[in-house]
Structures are given as C-alpha cells and as structure tokens.
N, C-alpha and C positions, 0 to 999 in steps of 0.2 A: 748290874751284867747277869744275864741268867746263864746256868749252869744247870746241866743236868748230866749226871755221870752215871751209868750204869756199870756195875760189875757181878763178880759172882757166877758167869758161863763159865762153859769148859766142855770136857769129853767124858761122858756118861755111858754106861751100858744099857740095855733097855731094860725097863724096870727101875733103874734106878732115880735117884732123885738131886736136885741144885735147888737152892737157894739165892736168886737175883735180888740184889740192894739197887737201889736208884736215889742217889744224895741230890737232893737241889739246893740253889739259891736266886738269888734277884727276884722272887716273886713270894707272894702272901702265901704260903705253902698251905698252911691250915684250914685257909678257906677256899683250897683248890681243890676239885674232884680232880683225881690221880689216875691214868691211865697206863697198863702197859701193852706194849704191840709186838708183832713180830712181823720179821719180812724174810721170804726166802728168793734168793736171787730170781730175777726173773719174773716173779710177783709182786702185786701191791701190798703194800703194809696191812695188818688186819689187826684187829683189835681183840685182846684176848682178856683182860679182864680190867674192871675201873672200880674204884673206892671214892666213894665222897664222904663227907663231912656232914653229920655223924656217920660213920660206919656203916654205911650203906655200899654193897657191894653186887657186881654184877660179872657173867661169865658169859664167853662165847659158847655158842652150845659143843664146840669139840674139846670143851676143857672136861665136860664130865665129870666133875668133880675130883678132879686129880691135881686141883693147883688151887691155892690159896692166895690174896693178896690181903695185905696188910699195910697201916701204918704208923708211922712214930713221930708226930706232928713236932717234936722236943727237938727232935735230930731232922725235921725236913727231909725224911728219907720213907722211899715208899718200899715192899718188899714183893716178891713173889716167889713164893712157895711151891714146886714142882715134883711132883712124886709120880710114880709109873710112866716114866716119861717113856716114848716110841718115838722110832727114827721120824716119824713123821713130825714129830715139835722139833728138830734141827731148824735153826734158824738164827737168825740175828734178833734179839729181843731188846727194846726200848722202851724208855718210859717218855710220857709227854703230858701235861694237862689236859682237861677236856673243857672246851676245845683245843686241840692241840694248837702251841707256839710255833709260829715258822721256824724256829731253833730247834733243831733235835742234838740230842748228844751220839756219842761216837757207837753206841750200842754195846750187848756185851753177846758173844758168838757161843748158842750151844747148840753142842754136836751129840746126837745120840746114835751109838754105832757101836756094835760087838767085836 
C-alpha cells in the first residue's frame, strides 16, 4: 500500500525558513525520482523540485536558489528546505514520484504571512 506523508509546514513570516519532509512506503523509494509539488486553491499543481538517484536535482525557475531538495534512501524520505520564503510561496506542498502516482498524500500547508 502506497503512502506519502508530508509534514513540516506551518505559518512563517516573509524571509523565514521551513523544512518539509515526505515519508513514503509501498514502492521502491531508492530507485524513484521524487518530486515536490505545490498547489494554490483554484490553480493547477506545479512542480517545485525534483531529485533523482544518484543525487541529480532540478528546480522550478521560481525557486531561484532558495530551496534545496534532498533525500535519505535509508528512511524512504525526501526533504525540501525552503529559505527566504515569500507570500507567493503560500500553498499546499505535496511529494510524489516522477511520473506521479495516481495517489496523492494530504500535503502540508505552508503559509507565509506577516
């Protein structure tokens, strides 16, 4: 049974930082490219960052070197370190494989506001 459990979101002031985690099970994590996505209500889900095995990473242009994606294959977990957050980063953040599974986790809400 596939599980994708995102955590680490919250309310943070502009310029602040958060570290998101996504713990997975039910598939071979170490052989999977993993992505972070985000979605704002009323808009399509968009890709934020991607990490393949071995540690090839890619970021959406809007990240502008503020975020870092990483993975721990021993823990079946992918992370997203987010720095210099702006209100435009407010969204629900999800992780998934690449290509994405039909199943999505509950996501974790990130709110950037003063």
